[in-house]
All heavy atoms as TSV, in Angstrom:
chain	resi	resn	atom	element	x	y	z
A	1	MET	N	N	-4.848	-12.799	8.680
A	1	MET	CA	C	-4.599	-13.905	7.794
A	1	MET	C	C	-3.945	-15.042	8.586
A	1	MET	O	O	-3.196	-14.787	9.486
A	1	MET	CB	C	-3.682	-13.481	6.648
A	1	MET	CG	C	-4.210	-12.410	5.800
A	1	MET	SD	S	-5.551	-13.026	4.875
A	1	MET	CE	C	-5.270	-12.314	3.324
A	2	GLU	N	N	-4.253	-16.209	8.148
A	2	GLU	CA	C	-3.639	-17.376	8.784
A	2	GLU	C	C	-3.047	-18.246	7.705
A	2	GLU	O	O	-3.498	-18.247	6.570
A	2	GLU	CB	C	-4.693	-18.168	9.574
A	2	GLU	CG	C	-5.256	-17.396	10.746
A	2	GLU	CD	C	-6.346	-18.196	11.453
A	2	GLU	OE1	O	-6.498	-19.374	11.176
A	2	GLU	OE2	O	-7.002	-17.612	12.309
A	3	ILE	N	N	-2.037	-19.003	8.089
A	3	ILE	CA	C	-1.443	-19.955	7.164
A	3	ILE	C	C	-2.257	-21.242	7.248
A	3	ILE	O	O	-2.573	-21.706	8.327
A	3	ILE	CB	C	0.023	-20.247	7.563
A	3	ILE	CG1	C	0.815	-18.939	7.627
A	3	ILE	CG2	C	0.663	-21.229	6.619
A	3	ILE	CD1	C	0.888	-18.203	6.312
A	4	GLY	N	N	-2.612	-21.787	6.101
A	4	GLY	CA	C	-3.417	-22.991	6.147
A	4	GLY	C	C	-3.427	-23.777	4.839
A	4	GLY	O	O	-2.878	-23.349	3.850
A	5	ASP	N	N	-4.038	-24.919	4.901
A	5	ASP	CA	C	-4.181	-25.807	3.744
A	5	ASP	C	C	-5.546	-25.527	3.122
A	5	ASP	O	O	-6.560	-25.866	3.674
A	5	ASP	CB	C	-4.074	-27.253	4.217
A	5	ASP	CG	C	-4.169	-28.249	3.076
A	5	ASP	OD1	O	-4.558	-27.840	1.953
A	5	ASP	OD2	O	-3.887	-29.430	3.304
A	6	LYS	N	N	-5.541	-24.920	1.933
A	6	LYS	CA	C	-6.783	-24.542	1.298
A	6	LYS	C	C	-7.657	-25.764	0.977
A	6	LYS	O	O	-8.855	-25.702	1.056
A	6	LYS	CB	C	-6.499	-23.807	-0.018
A	6	LYS	CG	C	-5.917	-22.451	0.154
A	6	LYS	CD	C	-5.701	-21.857	-1.208
A	6	LYS	CE	C	-5.044	-20.507	-1.099
A	6	LYS	NZ	N	-4.806	-19.923	-2.403
A	7	SER	N	N	-7.039	-26.864	0.592
A	7	SER	CA	C	-7.810	-28.011	0.156
A	7	SER	C	C	-8.574	-28.664	1.291
A	7	SER	O	O	-9.633	-29.228	1.089
A	7	SER	CB	C	-6.883	-29.040	-0.508
A	7	SER	OG	O	-5.964	-29.531	0.429
A	8	GLN	N	N	-8.075	-28.605	2.487
A	8	GLN	CA	C	-8.726	-29.243	3.625
A	8	GLN	C	C	-9.513	-28.273	4.486
A	8	GLN	O	O	-10.226	-28.677	5.382
A	8	GLN	CB	C	-7.693	-29.952	4.511
A	8	GLN	CG	C	-6.922	-31.043	3.767
A	8	GLN	CD	C	-7.810	-32.154	3.283
A	8	GLN	OE1	O	-8.735	-32.552	3.950
A	8	GLN	NE2	N	-7.555	-32.615	2.059
A	9	GLY	N	N	-9.351	-26.955	4.205
A	9	GLY	CA	C	-10.047	-25.976	5.008
A	9	GLY	C	C	-9.544	-25.870	6.439
A	9	GLY	O	O	-10.211	-25.412	7.327
A	10	GLN	N	N	-8.337	-26.363	6.651
A	10	GLN	CA	C	-7.751	-26.349	7.998
A	10	GLN	C	C	-6.608	-25.370	8.011
A	10	GLN	O	O	-5.922	-25.191	7.024
A	10	GLN	CB	C	-7.227	-27.736	8.371
A	10	GLN	CG	C	-8.284	-28.792	8.410
A	10	GLN	CD	C	-7.667	-30.173	8.597
A	10	GLN	OE1	O	-6.463	-30.320	8.569
A	10	GLN	NE2	N	-8.519	-31.160	8.796
A	11	ASN	N	N	-6.388	-24.742	9.154
A	11	ASN	CA	C	-5.253	-23.841	9.311
A	11	ASN	C	C	-4.147	-24.564	10.029
A	11	ASN	O	O	-4.286	-24.976	11.159
A	11	ASN	CB	C	-5.684	-22.620	10.110
A	11	ASN	CG	C	-6.667	-21.753	9.332
A	11	ASN	OD1	O	-6.556	-21.674	8.134
A	11	ASN	ND2	N	-7.582	-21.163	10.022
A	12	THR	N	N	-3.040	-24.761	9.307
A	12	THR	CA	C	-1.889	-25.411	9.895
A	12	THR	C	C	-0.646	-24.656	9.504
A	12	THR	O	O	-0.593	-24.037	8.454
A	12	THR	CB	C	-1.739	-26.872	9.387
A	12	THR	OG1	O	-1.529	-26.827	7.981
A	12	THR	CG2	C	-2.996	-27.700	9.691
A	13	ALA	N	N	0.351	-24.695	10.357
A	13	ALA	CA	C	1.594	-23.972	10.092
A	13	ALA	C	C	2.458	-24.739	9.103
A	13	ALA	O	O	3.468	-24.238	8.649
A	13	ALA	CB	C	2.341	-23.749	11.391
A	14	SER	N	N	2.096	-25.953	8.744
A	14	SER	CA	C	2.922	-26.794	7.886
A	14	SER	C	C	2.778	-26.483	6.398
A	14	SER	O	O	3.526	-26.999	5.601
A	14	SER	CB	C	2.627	-28.268	8.130
A	14	SER	OG	O	1.284	-28.538	7.776
A	15	THR	N	N	1.825	-25.650	6.009
A	15	THR	CA	C	1.657	-25.311	4.614
A	15	THR	C	C	1.939	-23.820	4.418
A	15	THR	O	O	1.965	-23.058	5.354
A	15	THR	CB	C	0.226	-25.637	4.122
A	15	THR	OG1	O	-0.697	-24.873	4.889
A	15	THR	CG2	C	-0.072	-27.096	4.261
A	16	SER	N	N	2.100	-23.426	3.153
A	16	SER	CA	C	2.462	-22.007	2.911
A	16	SER	C	C	1.315	-21.179	2.343
A	16	SER	O	O	1.510	-20.001	2.096
A	16	SER	CB	C	3.651	-21.961	1.959
A	16	SER	OG	O	3.272	-22.511	0.715
A	17	ALA	N	N	0.162	-21.767	2.118
A	17	ALA	CA	C	-0.955	-21.018	1.548
A	17	ALA	C	C	-1.515	-20.047	2.615
A	17	ALA	O	O	-1.635	-20.377	3.762
A	17	ALA	CB	C	-2.055	-21.946	1.082
A	18	VAL	N	N	-1.832	-18.832	2.168
A	18	VAL	CA	C	-2.439	-17.842	3.039
A	18	VAL	C	C	-3.954	-17.968	2.917
A	18	VAL	O	O	-4.498	-17.914	1.825
A	18	VAL	CB	C	-1.981	-16.433	2.666
A	18	VAL	CG1	C	-2.688	-15.387	3.507
A	18	VAL	CG2	C	-0.479	-16.308	2.804
A	19	VAL	N	N	-4.620	-18.171	4.051
A	19	VAL	CA	C	-6.065	-18.299	4.074
A	19	VAL	C	C	-6.647	-17.113	4.831
A	19	VAL	O	O	-6.342	-16.928	5.985
A	19	VAL	CB	C	-6.490	-19.632	4.764
A	19	VAL	CG1	C	-7.991	-19.732	4.795
A	19	VAL	CG2	C	-5.856	-20.821	4.060
A	20	PRO	N	N	-7.458	-16.286	4.145
A	20	PRO	CA	C	-8.007	-15.119	4.837
A	20	PRO	C	C	-8.985	-15.515	5.935
A	20	PRO	O	O	-9.756	-16.455	5.768
A	20	PRO	CB	C	-8.717	-14.342	3.730
A	20	PRO	CG	C	-8.904	-15.307	2.615
A	20	PRO	CD	C	-7.888	-16.371	2.770
A	21	THR	N	N	-8.931	-14.789	7.028
A	21	THR	CA	C	-9.863	-15.057	8.133
A	21	THR	C	C	-11.059	-14.134	8.069
A	21	THR	O	O	-12.061	-14.363	8.711
A	21	THR	CB	C	-9.179	-14.870	9.494
A	21	THR	OG1	O	-8.719	-13.520	9.581
A	21	THR	CG2	C	-8.037	-15.829	9.678
A	22	TRP	N	N	-10.951	-13.046	7.295
A	22	TRP	CA	C	-12.009	-12.077	7.122
A	22	TRP	C	C	-12.440	-11.423	8.423
A	22	TRP	O	O	-13.585	-11.055	8.608
A	22	TRP	CB	C	-13.217	-12.678	6.406
A	22	TRP	CG	C	-12.840	-13.289	5.113
A	22	TRP	CD1	C	-12.823	-14.645	4.835
A	22	TRP	CD2	C	-12.396	-12.670	3.925
A	22	TRP	NE1	N	-12.386	-14.863	3.557
A	22	TRP	CE2	C	-12.110	-13.654	2.964
A	22	TRP	CE3	C	-12.175	-11.341	3.570
A	22	TRP	CZ2	C	-11.658	-13.358	1.701
A	22	TRP	CZ3	C	-11.711	-11.070	2.295
A	22	TRP	CH2	C	-11.464	-12.053	1.389
A	23	ARG	N	N	-11.533	-11.298	9.349
A	23	ARG	CA	C	-11.835	-10.613	10.611
A	23	ARG	C	C	-11.370	-9.182	10.438
A	23	ARG	O	O	-10.201	-8.904	10.216
A	23	ARG	CB	C	-11.111	-11.284	11.778
A	23	ARG	CG	C	-11.437	-10.660	13.112
A	23	ARG	CD	C	-10.777	-11.399	14.224
A	23	ARG	NE	N	-9.320	-11.225	14.028
A	23	ARG	CZ	C	-8.439	-11.421	14.991
A	23	ARG	NH1	N	-8.826	-11.795	16.168
A	23	ARG	NH2	N	-7.165	-11.234	14.763
A	24	LEU	N	N	-12.282	-8.252	10.558
A	24	LEU	CA	C	-11.976	-6.822	10.418
A	24	LEU	C	C	-11.554	-6.271	11.775
A	24	LEU	O	O	-12.256	-6.435	12.750
A	24	LEU	CB	C	-13.194	-6.065	9.888
A	24	LEU	CG	C	-12.999	-4.596	9.637
A	24	LEU	CD1	C	-11.945	-4.375	8.548
A	24	LEU	CD2	C	-14.329	-3.976	9.210
A	25	VAL	N	N	-10.390	-5.623	11.782
A	25	VAL	CA	C	-9.883	-5.047	12.998
A	25	VAL	C	C	-9.678	-3.546	12.735
A	25	VAL	O	O	-8.964	-3.178	11.784
A	25	VAL	CB	C	-8.538	-5.691	13.412
A	25	VAL	CG1	C	-7.967	-5.046	14.662
A	25	VAL	CG2	C	-8.720	-7.186	13.617
A	26	PRO	N	N	-10.294	-2.699	13.536
A	26	PRO	CA	C	-10.149	-1.240	13.327
A	26	PRO	C	C	-8.686	-0.821	13.455
A	26	PRO	O	O	-7.919	-1.381	14.247
A	26	PRO	CB	C	-10.960	-0.629	14.438
A	26	PRO	CG	C	-11.889	-1.685	14.916
A	26	PRO	CD	C	-11.164	-2.987	14.667
A	27	GLY	N	N	-8.263	0.130	12.649
A	27	GLY	CA	C	-6.912	0.651	12.729
A	27	GLY	C	C	-6.280	0.732	11.358
A	27	GLY	O	O	-6.927	0.639	10.331
A	28	VAL	N	N	-4.971	0.878	11.350
A	28	VAL	CA	C	-4.222	1.037	10.136
A	28	VAL	C	C	-3.539	-0.295	9.795
A	28	VAL	O	O	-2.906	-0.879	10.649
A	28	VAL	CB	C	-3.154	2.155	10.280
A	28	VAL	CG1	C	-2.290	2.257	9.035
A	28	VAL	CG2	C	-3.830	3.466	10.602
A	29	CYS	N	N	-3.679	-0.716	8.552
A	29	CYS	CA	C	-2.994	-1.940	8.119
A	29	CYS	C	C	-1.547	-1.604	7.855
A	29	CYS	O	O	-1.235	-0.755	7.039
A	29	CYS	CB	C	-3.676	-2.458	6.838
A	29	CYS	SG	S	-2.865	-3.934	6.210
A	30	ARG	N	N	-0.651	-2.269	8.562
A	30	ARG	CA	C	0.772	-1.975	8.425
A	30	ARG	C	C	1.493	-2.997	7.542
A	30	ARG	O	O	2.675	-2.837	7.251
A	30	ARG	CB	C	1.434	-1.899	9.787
A	30	ARG	CG	C	0.768	-0.865	10.682
A	30	ARG	CD	C	1.810	-0.046	11.389
A	30	ARG	NE	N	1.172	0.888	12.298
A	30	ARG	CZ	C	0.928	2.142	11.982
A	30	ARG	NH1	N	1.222	2.602	10.800
A	30	ARG	NH2	N	0.367	2.958	12.851
A	31	GLU	N	N	0.812	-4.039	7.139
A	31	GLU	CA	C	1.435	-5.016	6.230
A	31	GLU	C	C	0.363	-5.587	5.320
A	31	GLU	O	O	-0.811	-5.573	5.623
A	31	GLU	CB	C	2.161	-6.112	6.990
A	31	GLU	CG	C	1.231	-7.149	7.589
A	31	GLU	CD	C	1.987	-8.291	8.249
A	31	GLU	OE1	O	2.504	-9.150	7.521
A	31	GLU	OE2	O	2.058	-8.287	9.466
A	32	SER	N	N	0.790	-6.057	4.179
A	32	SER	CA	C	-0.112	-6.675	3.218
A	32	SER	C	C	0.418	-8.021	2.796
A	32	SER	O	O	1.637	-8.187	2.622
A	32	SER	CB	C	-0.250	-5.769	1.994
A	32	SER	OG	O	-0.969	-6.442	0.997
A	33	LEU	N	N	-0.455	-8.940	2.625
A	33	LEU	CA	C	-0.074	-10.260	2.128
A	33	LEU	C	C	-0.458	-10.425	0.665
A	33	LEU	O	O	-0.535	-11.528	0.142
A	33	LEU	CB	C	-0.730	-11.344	2.971
A	33	LEU	CG	C	-0.269	-11.377	4.440
A	33	LEU	CD1	C	-1.115	-12.373	5.233
A	33	LEU	CD2	C	1.197	-11.715	4.542
A	34	ALA	N	N	-0.685	-9.299	-0.013
A	34	ALA	CA	C	-1.138	-9.327	-1.403
A	34	ALA	C	C	-0.196	-10.087	-2.304
A	34	ALA	O	O	-0.653	-10.856	-3.167
A	34	ALA	CB	C	-1.341	-7.895	-1.918
A	35	LEU	N	N	1.090	-9.894	-2.148
A	35	LEU	CA	C	2.054	-10.579	-3.022
A	35	LEU	C	C	2.043	-12.065	-2.784
A	35	LEU	O	O	2.096	-12.861	-3.723
A	35	LEU	CB	C	3.446	-9.990	-2.819
A	35	LEU	CG	C	3.597	-8.507	-3.172
A	35	LEU	CD1	C	4.974	-8.001	-2.810
A	35	LEU	CD2	C	3.269	-8.258	-4.623
A	36	GLN	N	N	1.938	-12.490	-1.529
A	36	GLN	CA	C	1.871	-13.920	-1.214
A	36	GLN	C	C	0.561	-14.531	-1.757
A	36	GLN	O	O	0.563	-15.611	-2.300
A	36	GLN	CB	C	2.005	-14.161	0.291
A	36	GLN	CG	C	2.013	-15.639	0.664
A	36	GLN	CD	C	3.194	-16.374	0.065
A	36	GLN	OE1	O	4.329	-15.916	0.146
A	36	GLN	NE2	N	2.952	-17.514	-0.563
A	37	VAL	N	N	-0.527	-13.807	-1.606
A	37	VAL	CA	C	-1.814	-14.284	-2.114
A	37	VAL	C	C	-1.731	-14.409	-3.636
A	37	VAL	O	O	-2.239	-15.385	-4.209
A	37	VAL	CB	C	-2.954	-13.350	-1.692
A	37	VAL	CG1	C	-4.240	-13.667	-2.416
A	37	VAL	CG2	C	-3.176	-13.418	-0.166
A	38	ALA	N	N	-1.095	-13.462	-4.283
A	38	ALA	CA	C	-0.934	-13.538	-5.743
A	38	ALA	C	C	-0.160	-14.781	-6.142
A	38	ALA	O	O	-0.593	-15.525	-7.045
A	38	ALA	CB	C	-0.231	-12.277	-6.254
A	39	LEU	N	N	0.941	-15.046	-5.462
A	39	LEU	CA	C	1.727	-16.259	-5.741
A	39	LEU	C	C	0.889	-17.519	-5.507
A	39	LEU	O	O	0.896	-18.455	-6.313
A	39	LEU	CB	C	2.983	-16.306	-4.894
A	39	LEU	CG	C	4.116	-15.385	-5.286
A	39	LEU	CD1	C	5.205	-15.398	-4.230
A	39	LEU	CD2	C	4.668	-15.749	-6.650
A	40	ASP	N	N	0.180	-17.553	-4.383
A	40	ASP	CA	C	-0.629	-18.716	-4.039
A	40	ASP	C	C	-1.743	-18.974	-5.050
A	40	ASP	O	O	-2.242	-20.086	-5.151
A	40	ASP	CB	C	-1.267	-18.550	-2.657
A	40	ASP	CG	C	-0.244	-18.626	-1.523
A	40	ASP	OD1	O	0.917	-19.008	-1.776
A	40	ASP	OD2	O	-0.618	-18.246	-0.391
A	41	ASN	N	N	-2.137	-17.939	-5.780
A	41	ASN	CA	C	-3.247	-18.068	-6.717
A	41	ASN	C	C	-2.776	-18.075	-8.175
A	41	ASN	O	O	-3.581	-17.822	-9.069
A	41	ASN	CB	C	-4.280	-16.972	-6.461
A	41	ASN	CG	C	-5.059	-17.279	-5.216
A	41	ASN	OD1	O	-5.931	-18.131	-5.231
A	41	ASN	ND2	N	-4.728	-16.621	-4.113
A	42	GLY	N	N	-1.507	-18.361	-8.365
A	42	GLY	CA	C	-1.020	-18.641	-9.731
A	42	GLY	C	C	-0.483	-17.487	-10.529
A	42	GLY	O	O	-0.162	-17.639	-11.717
A	43	VAL	N	N	-0.329	-16.307	-9.903
A	43	VAL	CA	C	0.294	-15.191	-10.632
A	43	VAL	C	C	1.774	-15.547	-10.808
A	43	VAL	O	O	2.431	-15.944	-9.847
A	43	VAL	CB	C	0.138	-13.856	-9.877
A	43	VAL	CG1	C	0.873	-12.736	-10.580
A	43	VAL	CG2	C	-1.354	-13.517	-9.735
A	44	PRO	N	N	2.285	-15.437	-12.026
A	44	PRO	CA	C	3.685	-15.822	-12.266
A	44	PRO	C	C	4.648	-15.063	-11.348
A	44	PRO	O	O	4.490	-13.877	-11.082
A	44	PRO	CB	C	3.921	-15.446	-13.731
A	44	PRO	CG	C	2.549	-15.516	-14.331
A	44	PRO	CD	C	1.627	-15.039	-13.258
A	45	GLU	N	N	5.675	-15.782	-10.894
A	45	GLU	CA	C	6.643	-15.208	-9.934
A	45	GLU	C	C	7.343	-13.961	-10.449
A	45	GLU	O	O	7.545	-13.032	-9.691
A	45	GLU	CB	C	7.689	-16.272	-9.542
A	45	GLU	CG	C	8.544	-15.836	-8.405
A	45	GLU	CD	C	9.441	-16.940	-7.886
A	45	GLU	OE1	O	9.176	-18.132	-8.176
A	45	GLU	OE2	O	10.407	-16.613	-7.193
A	46	ASP	N	N	7.649	-13.921	-11.747
A	46	ASP	CA	C	8.319	-12.734	-12.265
A	46	ASP	C	C	7.440	-11.503	-12.186
A	46	ASP	O	O	7.904	-10.385	-11.929
A	46	ASP	CB	C	8.828	-12.950	-13.688
A	46	ASP	CG	C	7.735	-13.279	-14.700
A	46	ASP	OD1	O	6.751	-13.923	-14.306
A	46	ASP	OD2	O	7.859	-12.871	-15.857
A	47	ILE	N	N	6.138	-11.670	-12.340
A	47	ILE	CA	C	5.214	-10.538	-12.222
A	47	ILE	C	C	5.118	-10.070	-10.771
A	47	ILE	O	O	5.150	-8.884	-10.488
A	47	ILE	CB	C	3.827	-10.896	-12.773
A	47	ILE	CG1	C	3.917	-11.094	-14.293
A	47	ILE	CG2	C	2.783	-9.855	-12.423
A	47	ILE	CD1	C	2.677	-11.614	-14.947
A	48	VAL	N	N	5.066	-11.028	-9.857
A	48	VAL	CA	C	5.020	-10.677	-8.429
A	48	VAL	C	C	6.301	-10.002	-7.996
A	48	VAL	O	O	6.267	-9.023	-7.252
A	48	VAL	CB	C	4.720	-11.926	-7.558
A	48	VAL	CG1	C	4.805	-11.614	-6.078
A	48	VAL	CG2	C	3.334	-12.510	-7.915
A	49	GLN	N	N	7.434	-10.478	-8.497
A	49	GLN	CA	C	8.718	-9.828	-8.174
A	49	GLN	C	C	8.759	-8.403	-8.716
A	49	GLN	O	O	9.261	-7.504	-8.033
A	49	GLN	CB	C	9.875	-10.648	-8.747
A	49	GLN	CG	C	10.110	-11.940	-7.992
A	49	GLN	CD	C	11.186	-12.800	-8.627
A	49	GLN	OE1	O	11.614	-12.551	-9.749
A	49	GLN	NE2	N	11.625	-13.818	-7.900
A	50	HIS	N	N	8.241	-8.177	-9.894
A	50	HIS	CA	C	8.188	-6.832	-10.451
A	50	HIS	C	C	7.276	-5.948	-9.599
A	50	HIS	O	O	7.623	-4.787	-9.306
A	50	HIS	CB	C	7.709	-6.862	-11.880
A	50	HIS	CG	C	7.657	-5.520	-12.545
A	50	HIS	ND1	N	8.795	-4.843	-12.930
A	50	HIS	CD2	C	6.628	-4.701	-12.848
A	50	HIS	CE1	C	8.465	-3.688	-13.445
A	50	HIS	NE2	N	7.142	-3.569	-13.420
A	51	ALA	N	N	6.127	-6.468	-9.184
A	51	ALA	CA	C	5.214	-5.710	-8.350
A	51	ALA	C	C	5.892	-5.358	-7.015
A	51	ALA	O	O	5.722	-4.226	-6.536
A	51	ALA	CB	C	3.947	-6.505	-8.091
A	52	GLU	N	N	6.630	-6.297	-6.457
A	52	GLU	CA	C	7.316	-6.019	-5.198
A	52	GLU	C	C	8.364	-4.939	-5.374
A	52	GLU	O	O	8.499	-4.032	-4.530
A	52	GLU	CB	C	7.971	-7.296	-4.652
A	52	GLU	CG	C	8.679	-7.069	-3.335
A	52	GLU	CD	C	9.282	-8.336	-2.763
A	52	GLU	OE1	O	9.437	-9.333	-3.471
A	52	GLU	OE2	O	9.599	-8.322	-1.558
A	53	ALA	N	N	9.095	-4.971	-6.486
A	53	ALA	CA	C	10.114	-3.935	-6.744
A	53	ALA	C	C	9.449	-2.564	-6.883
A	53	ALA	O	O	9.965	-1.570	-6.362
A	53	ALA	CB	C	10.904	-4.295	-8.017
A	54	MET	N	N	8.322	-2.515	-7.584
A	54	MET	CA	C	7.622	-1.247	-7.746
A	54	MET	C	C	7.089	-0.735	-6.395
A	54	MET	O	O	7.167	0.452	-6.112
A	54	MET	CB	C	6.460	-1.400	-8.737
A	54	MET	CG	C	6.893	-1.702	-10.149
A	54	MET	SD	S	7.983	-0.424	-10.865
A	54	MET	CE	C	6.895	0.954	-10.837
A	55	TYR	N	N	6.593	-1.645	-5.600
A	55	TYR	CA	C	6.093	-1.282	-4.263
A	55	TYR	C	C	7.229	-0.704	-3.416
A	55	TYR	O	O	7.059	0.358	-2.791
A	55	TYR	CB	C	5.505	-2.507	-3.565
A	55	TYR	CG	C	5.166	-2.284	-2.120
A	55	TYR	CD1	C	4.042	-1.543	-1.771
A	55	TYR	CD2	C	5.978	-2.784	-1.120
A	55	TYR	CE1	C	3.730	-1.324	-0.424
A	55	TYR	CE2	C	5.681	-2.565	0.208
A	55	TYR	CZ	C	4.570	-1.842	0.562
A	55	TYR	OH	O	4.273	-1.612	1.858
A	56	ARG	N	N	8.376	-1.352	-3.422
A	56	ARG	CA	C	9.527	-0.840	-2.634
A	56	ARG	C	C	9.963	0.533	-3.142
A	56	ARG	O	O	10.293	1.410	-2.343
A	56	ARG	CB	C	10.668	-1.846	-2.708
A	56	ARG	CG	C	10.413	-3.101	-1.909
A	56	ARG	CD	C	11.586	-4.072	-2.022
A	56	ARG	NE	N	11.274	-5.354	-1.447
A	56	ARG	CZ	C	11.482	-5.663	-0.185
A	56	ARG	NH1	N	12.024	-4.798	0.628
A	56	ARG	NH2	N	11.195	-6.870	0.260
A	57	LEU	N	N	9.987	0.722	-4.452
A	57	LEU	CA	C	10.377	1.999	-5.019
A	57	LEU	C	C	9.412	3.104	-4.577
A	57	LEU	O	O	9.825	4.176	-4.140
A	57	LEU	CB	C	10.400	1.917	-6.537
A	57	LEU	CG	C	10.679	3.229	-7.282
A	57	LEU	CD1	C	12.088	3.732	-6.956
A	57	LEU	CD2	C	10.492	3.044	-8.782
A	58	LEU	N	N	8.112	2.824	-4.655
A	58	LEU	CA	C	7.110	3.823	-4.242
A	58	LEU	C	C	7.203	4.112	-2.749
A	58	LEU	O	O	7.070	5.282	-2.349
A	58	LEU	CB	C	5.711	3.355	-4.624
A	58	LEU	CG	C	5.413	3.330	-6.109
A	58	LEU	CD1	C	4.071	2.656	-6.378
A	58	LEU	CD2	C	5.455	4.726	-6.684
A	59	ARG	N	N	7.438	3.109	-1.936
A	59	ARG	CA	C	7.587	3.331	-0.496
A	59	ARG	C	C	8.804	4.169	-0.219
A	59	ARG	O	O	8.792	5.058	0.643
A	59	ARG	CB	C	7.688	1.996	0.255
A	59	ARG	CG	C	6.436	1.166	0.285
A	59	ARG	CD	C	5.403	1.768	1.159
A	59	ARG	NE	N	5.909	1.836	2.518
A	59	ARG	CZ	C	5.179	1.871	3.597
A	59	ARG	NH1	N	3.882	1.847	3.486
A	59	ARG	NH2	N	5.713	1.930	4.770
A	60	SER	N	N	9.904	3.960	-0.926
A	60	SER	CA	C	11.130	4.724	-0.759
A	60	SER	C	C	10.899	6.180	-1.142
A	60	SER	O	O	11.295	7.103	-0.408
A	60	SER	CB	C	12.235	4.129	-1.605
A	60	SER	OG	O	13.367	4.941	-1.579
A	61	GLN	N	N	10.207	6.396	-2.253
A	61	GLN	CA	C	9.912	7.761	-2.693
A	61	GLN	C	C	8.994	8.458	-1.703
A	61	GLN	O	O	9.163	9.650	-1.413
A	61	GLN	CB	C	9.299	7.746	-4.092
A	61	GLN	CG	C	10.270	7.370	-5.155
A	61	GLN	CD	C	9.634	7.228	-6.519
A	61	GLN	OE1	O	8.412	7.214	-6.650
A	61	GLN	NE2	N	10.470	7.140	-7.539
A	62	GLN	N	N	8.052	7.708	-1.158
A	62	GLN	CA	C	7.135	8.300	-0.168
A	62	GLN	C	C	7.906	8.711	1.081
A	62	GLN	O	O	7.684	9.790	1.628
A	62	GLN	CB	C	6.039	7.290	0.195
A	62	GLN	CG	C	5.051	7.817	1.195
A	62	GLN	CD	C	4.046	6.792	1.643
A	62	GLN	OE1	O	4.354	5.584	1.635
A	62	GLN	NE2	N	2.870	7.203	2.017
A	63	ALA	N	N	8.827	7.875	1.549
A	63	ALA	CA	C	9.622	8.207	2.717
A	63	ALA	C	C	10.472	9.422	2.474
A	63	ALA	O	O	10.579	10.292	3.349
A	63	ALA	CB	C	10.492	6.994	3.096
A	64	GLN	N	N	11.076	9.524	1.295
A	64	GLN	CA	C	11.893	10.688	0.979
A	64	GLN	C	C	11.044	11.938	0.938
A	64	GLN	O	O	11.461	13.001	1.399
A	64	GLN	CB	C	12.586	10.479	-0.362
A	64	GLN	CG	C	13.682	9.420	-0.309
A	64	GLN	CD	C	14.251	9.156	-1.690
A	64	GLN	OE1	O	13.917	9.789	-2.673
A	64	GLN	NE2	N	15.176	8.196	-1.744
A	65	TYR	N	N	9.869	11.862	0.425
A	65	TYR	CA	C	8.945	12.999	0.360
A	65	TYR	C	C	8.563	13.439	1.766
A	65	TYR	O	O	8.542	14.641	2.071
A	65	TYR	CB	C	7.693	12.647	-0.464
A	65	TYR	CG	C	6.691	13.760	-0.548
A	65	TYR	CD1	C	6.954	14.864	-1.341
A	65	TYR	CD2	C	5.514	13.704	0.157
A	65	TYR	CE1	C	6.034	15.908	-1.436
A	65	TYR	CE2	C	4.584	14.732	0.070
A	65	TYR	CZ	C	4.839	15.830	-0.724
A	65	TYR	OH	O	3.945	16.841	-0.785
A	66	GLN	N	N	8.262	12.479	2.637
A	66	GLN	CA	C	7.906	12.811	4.015
A	66	GLN	C	C	9.066	13.523	4.724
A	66	GLN	O	O	8.838	14.472	5.493
A	66	GLN	CB	C	7.506	11.536	4.785
A	66	GLN	CG	C	6.224	10.925	4.297
A	66	GLN	CD	C	5.022	11.812	4.528
A	66	GLN	OE1	O	4.945	12.557	5.500
A	66	GLN	NE2	N	4.078	11.740	3.598
A	67	LEU	N	N	10.299	13.072	4.478
A	67	LEU	CA	C	11.462	13.734	5.073
A	67	LEU	C	C	11.609	15.143	4.544
A	67	LEU	O	O	11.944	16.070	5.289
A	67	LEU	CB	C	12.746	12.927	4.765
A	67	LEU	CG	C	12.919	11.633	5.567
A	67	LEU	CD1	C	14.151	10.882	5.071
A	67	LEU	CD2	C	13.036	11.923	7.052
A	68	HIS	N	N	11.344	15.332	3.274
A	68	HIS	CA	C	11.410	16.657	2.658
A	68	HIS	C	C	10.388	17.604	3.293
A	68	HIS	O	O	10.677	18.787	3.539
A	68	HIS	CB	C	11.160	16.541	1.149
A	68	HIS	CG	C	11.127	17.855	0.445
A	68	HIS	ND1	N	12.265	18.643	0.243
A	68	HIS	CD2	C	10.090	18.550	-0.079
A	68	HIS	CE1	C	11.907	19.737	-0.375
A	68	HIS	NE2	N	10.619	19.718	-0.601
A	69	LEU	N	N	9.205	17.114	3.593
A	69	LEU	CA	C	8.148	17.954	4.209
A	69	LEU	C	C	8.541	18.380	5.611
A	69	LEU	O	O	8.197	19.490	6.040
A	69	LEU	CB	C	6.816	17.202	4.256
A	69	LEU	CG	C	6.127	16.982	2.923
A	69	LEU	CD1	C	4.831	16.198	3.139
A	69	LEU	CD2	C	5.821	18.322	2.251
A	70	LYS	N	N	9.261	17.531	6.329
A	70	LYS	CA	C	9.647	17.845	7.718
A	70	LYS	C	C	10.810	18.822	7.769
A	70	LYS	O	O	11.029	19.449	8.777
A	70	LYS	CB	C	10.006	16.563	8.461
A	70	LYS	CG	C	8.821	15.690	8.696
A	70	LYS	CD	C	9.184	14.435	9.459
A	70	LYS	CE	C	7.985	13.545	9.693
A	70	LYS	NZ	N	8.303	12.352	10.422
A	71	ALA	N	N	11.569	18.936	6.672
A	71	ALA	CA	C	12.768	19.803	6.671
A	71	ALA	C	C	12.399	21.264	6.542
A	71	ALA	O	O	11.381	21.718	6.273
A	71	ALA	CB	C	13.678	19.391	5.526
């Protein structure tokens, strides 16, 4: 993903919109820009904040479960 100005179709660091590059790279995705894309496309901030809280909770539970398996 690159930061860019959607209206001009240009990628510049001066704007905050996320513009997908659609370049597929083999491997594991270690980060997601889904929440930023949601904000950029008009999803209300309180909904995005709730989604982020749920994501963090699930990640925390997953980490605890992985530690439990190793014990």
